C-alpha positions in Angstrom: -18.9 24.1 -7.7 -16.5 21.2 -8.0 -14.1 20.7 -5.1 -10.4 20.9 -6.0 -8.8 17.8 -4.5 -5.4 19.5 -4.2 -6.9 22.2 -2.1 -8.6 19.6 0.1 -5.4 17.8 0.7 -3.5 21.0 1.5 -6.2 22.0 4.0 -6.1 18.5 5.5 -2.3 18.7 5.9 -2.6 22.0 7.6 -5.3 20.8 9.9 -3.4 17.7 10.9 -0.5 19.8 12.3 -2.7 22.4 14.1 -5.8 20.6 15.4 -5.2 18.9 18.9 -4.8 15.1 18.6 -7.9 14.4 20.9 -10.1 16.4 18.5 -8.6 14.7 15.5 -9.4 11.3 17.0 -13.0 12.2 17.4 -13.2 13.5 13.9 -11.7 10.3 12.5 -14.3 8.1 14.2 -17.2 10.3 13.2 -15.8 10.8 9.7 -15.4 7.1 9.2 -19.1 6.5 9.9 -20.1 9.5 7.7 -17.9 8.5 4.8 -19.1 4.9 4.9 -22.7 6.1 4.3 -21.9 8.2 1.3 -19.0 6.4 -0.4 -20.9 4.9 -3.3 -18.9 2.5 -5.4 -16.0 2.7 -2.9 -18.3 1.3 -0.1 -19.3 -1.6 -2.4 -15.6 -2.4 -2.9 -14.8 -2.2 0.8 -17.8 -4.5 1.6 -16.6 -7.0 -1.0 -13.0 -6.9 0.4 -14.2 -7.4 4.0 -16.3 -10.4 2.9 -13.3 -11.8 1.0 -11.2 -11.7 4.2 -13.7 -12.2 7.0 -16.1 -14.6 5.2 -19.3 -14.0 3.3 -21.4 -14.8 6.4 -20.9 -11.4 8.0 -24.1 -9.9 9.4 -25.3 -6.5 8.2 -24.3 -5.0 11.6 -20.8 -6.5 11.4 -20.4 -5.3 7.9 -21.5 -1.8 8.7 -19.0 -1.6 11.6 -16.3 -3.0 9.4 -16.9 -0.5 6.6 -17.0 2.4 9.1 -13.7 1.2 10.6 -12.2 0.9 7.1 -12.9 4.5 6.2 -11.7 5.6 9.6 -8.4 3.8 9.0 -8.1 5.4 5.5 -8.6 8.9 7.1 -6.1 8.0 9.8 -3.5 7.1 7.1 -3.7 10.7 5.8 -3.9 12.4 9.2 -0.9 10.6 10.5 1.1 11.1 7.3 0.4 14.8 7.3 1.7 15.1 10.8 5.1 13.7 9.9 6.9 16.9 8.7 6.4 18.6 12.1 7.6 15.6 14.2 11.1 15.2 15.5 13.1 11.9 15.4 12.3 11.1 19.0 8.5 11.4 18.5 8.7 9.3 15.4 10.6 6.6 17.2 8.3 6.6 20.2 5.3 6.0 18.0 6.8 3.1 16.1 7.3 -0.6 16.9 8.7 -3.1 14.5 10.0 -6.6 13.8 12.3 -7.7 10.9 14.4 -4.6 10.6 17.4 -7.0 10.5 16.2 -8.2 7.1 16.7 -4.7 5.7 20.0 -4.3 7.4 21.3 -7.6 6.1 20.7 -6.6 2.5 22.2 -3.1 2.9 25.3 -4.6 4.5 25.8 -6.6 1.2 25.5 -3.3 -0.7 22.2 -4.3 -2.3 19.1 -2.2 -1.9 16.1 -4.4 -0.9 12.7 -4.1 -2.4 10.0 -3.8 0.3 6.7 -5.0 -1.3 3.6 -3.8 0.6 -0.1 -4.0 0.5 -2.2 -0.8 0.9 -2.5 -1.5 4.6 -2.2 0.9 7.5 0.3 3.7 6.9 3.6 2.9 5.2 4.9 6.5 5.1 5.5 6.5 8.9 7.9 3.6 8.4 9.6 5.2 5.5 10.2 8.4 7.4 11.5 6.3 10.4 14.1 4.8 8.0 15.3 8.2 6.7 15.0 10.2 9.9 16.4 7.8 12.4 18.8 5.6 10.4 19.8 7.8 7.5 18.6 5.1 5.1 17.7 6.4 1.7 14.3 5.4 0.4 12.9 5.3 -3.1 9.1 5.0 -3.3 7.3 3.9 -6.5 3.8 5.5 -6.4 0.6 5.5 -8.4 0.2 8.5 -10.7 -2.7 10.6 -9.3 -5.2 12.8 -11.1 -5.3 15.7 -11.5 -1.6 16.3 -12.1 -1.5 19.1 -9.6 -2.5 16.7 -6.8 0.2 14.2 -7.9 2.9 16.9 -7.9 1.7 18.1 -4.4 2.0 14.5 -3.0 5.4 14.1 -4.7 6.6 17.3 -3.0 5.1 16.2 0.3 6.8 12.8 0.3 10.1 14.3 -0.9 9.9 16.6 2.1 10.1 13.4 4.2 13.4 12.5 2.6 12.1 10.0 0.0 12.8 9.8 -3.7 9.4 9.5 -5.4 8.9 7.9 -8.8 5.6 7.4 -10.5 4.6 4.1 -12.0 5.5 4.3 -15.7 8.5 4.2 -18.1 10.9 5.8 -15.6 10.1 3.4 -12.7 12.1 0.3 -13.9 15.4 2.2 -14.4 14.8 4.1 -11.1 14.4 0.9 -9.2 17.6 -0.5 -10.7 19.5 2.6 -9.8 18.2 2.5 -6.3 19.1 -1.1 -5.8 22.7 -0.4 -7.1 22.9 2.6 -4.8 21.9 0.7 -1.7 18.6 2.4 -1.3 15.5 0.8 0.1 12.8 0.6 -2.5 9.1 0.7 -1.4 6.6 -0.9 -3.8 2.9 -1.0 -3.1 2.1 -4.2 -4.9 -1.4 -5.6 -4.1 -3.0 -4.2 -7.2 -2.0 -3.2 -10.7 -1.9 0.5 -11.6 -1.5 2.3 -14.9 -0.2 -0.2 -17.5 2.3 -1.9 -15.2 3.3 -5.5 -16.2 1.3 -8.1 -14.4 0.7 -11.9 -14.1 -2.4 -13.9 -13.0 -2.5 -14.9 -9.3 -4.9 -16.4 -6.8 -5.8 -13.7 -4.3 -8.3 -14.5 -1.6 -9.7 -17.4 -3.6 -10.2 -15.4 -6.9 -8.1 -15.1 -9.9 -6.8 -11.6 -10.6 -3.6 -9.8 -11.7 -0.7 -8.7 -9.6 2.3 -6.5 -10.5 5.1 -8.7 -11.8 7.8 -5.9 -11.6 9.2 -6.9 -8.2 9.7 -10.6 -9.2 11.1 -9.7 -12.6 13.7 -7.3 -11.1 14.6 -9.7 -8.3 15.2 -12.6 -10.6 17.4 -10.5 -12.9 19.4 -8.7 -10.2 19.4 -10.8 -7.1 17.9 -8.0 -5.1 15.8 -9.4 -2.2 12.0 -9.0 -2.0 11.0 -8.4 1.6 7.2 -8.6 2.2 6.4 -5.8 4.6 3.4 -4.0 6.1 2.7 -1.3 8.6 -0.4 -1.5 10.9 -2.1 1.0 13.2 -2.0 -0.7 16.6 -3.0 0.8 19.9 -2.4 4.4 18.8 1.0 3.5 17.4 2.5 2.1 14.2 3.8 -1.4 13.9 5.9 -2.6 11.0 6.3 -6.2 10.1 9.2 -7.0 7.6 9.5 -10.6 6.6 12.5 -12.5 5.3 13.2 -12.5 1.6 11.0 -14.5 -0.8 12.6 -17.4 -2.6 13.7 -15.8 -5.9 16.0 -18.6 -7.0 15.7 -19.7 -10.6 13.7 -22.9 -10.8 12.4 -23.1 -14.4 11.4 -20.9 -17.3 11.8 -17.2 -16.5 8.1 -16.4 -17.0 7.1 -19.3 -14.7 9.5 -18.1 -12.0 8.1 -14.6 -12.2 4.6 -16.0 -11.7 5.7 -18.2 -8.8 7.4 -15.4 -7.0 4.5 -13.0 -7.5 2.1 -15.6 -6.2 4.3 -16.1 -3.1 4.2 -12.3 -2.6 0.4 -12.3 -2.8 0.2 -15.1 -0.3 2.2 -13.0 2.2 -0.2 -10.1 1.5 -3.1 -12.3 2.4 -1.5 -13.1 5.8 -0.9 -9.4 6.5 -4.4 -8.3 5.5 -6.1 -11.0 7.6 -4.6 -9.5 10.7 -6.4 -6.2 10.1 -8.7 -6.2 7.1 -10.4 -2.9 8.1 -7.0 -1.2 7.5 -6.8 -2.4 3.9 -7.6 0.6 1.8 -7.9 -0.8 -1.7 -11.0 1.2 -2.8 -10.9 0.4 -6.5 -12.1 -2.8 -8.3 -9.3 -5.3 -8.1 -10.9 -8.5 -9.4 -12.9 -9.2 -12.5 -16.0 -9.8 -10.3 -15.6 -6.3 -8.8 -16.1 -4.7 -12.2 -19.2 -6.8 -12.8 -20.6 -6.0 -9.3 -20.3 -2.2 -10.1 -21.9 -2.7 -13.5 -18.7 -1.7 -15.3 -17.1 -3.5 -18.3 -14.3 -5.8 -17.3 -11.0 -4.4 -18.7 -9.6 -6.4 -21.5 -6.5 -7.6 -19.6 -8.8 -9.2 -16.9 -11.2 -10.9 -19.2 -9.4 -14.2 -19.6 -9.3 -14.6 -15.8 -13.0 -15.3 -15.5 -15.6 -13.5 -13.4 -14.9 -15.2 -10.1 -17.3 -14.8 -7.2 -20.1 -12.4 -7.5 
């Protein structure tokens, strides 16, 4: 009988608030090893990503440890996120360290909502809840549509319970971002891979050509809203957010060229973030033309002109 993913996530959320933390930690470690052995194509992608970041000379033992740590970090993302609704402001604050919060404040003081662009690294929802719970800062999150629709709606409800406005990537996303910027809301955009039919431009990412979302750069160049490269790591049992100063979004040439330049600068910051903790990078889908080839899948049309890259 097929497993209903919505039910699985509901059960996981319930367990995260009821199971003692010490038992959860043991389960995460054991679950990371177990998942890494049976992850199929996802394991292939994690291995390829670790080699991109760490170097292709990783030994088998190093690679196995890295893959297990990656799946442990992915499970930790869910476990820590599911705990959030039951945590008070003091507990949230005590579990959170940060640098660069002043970059967010500076934008809000000008009455302009900043765009926080993030890679799929660590656990961003803890930081978003910290903004809403402790500082009363309104957050709009642009998220990937999930299948089945029931799972997507469940996640929307969950994130809205944390005080966020949640908009799926699609026709409504652009107008929602513009409204949020004008209303002085913080906009969170996971931007290290292209989802759905989002607009994209070619970039160099860890030495290979691929596509990256061009929406943040396009909006920044048109509105003047700052792009703040941001990430949140798991570190020593806590969460650590790193929010960098705004990217240079001044007009320097043709609009399309400026969009590509700013998007490439965004991706370079993602490379820096990911190199700090590549095992916490949970991009589990093919993200380069060579990934599709490695999985024996046809390369999507929009990626074909980029070349195959490394095998």
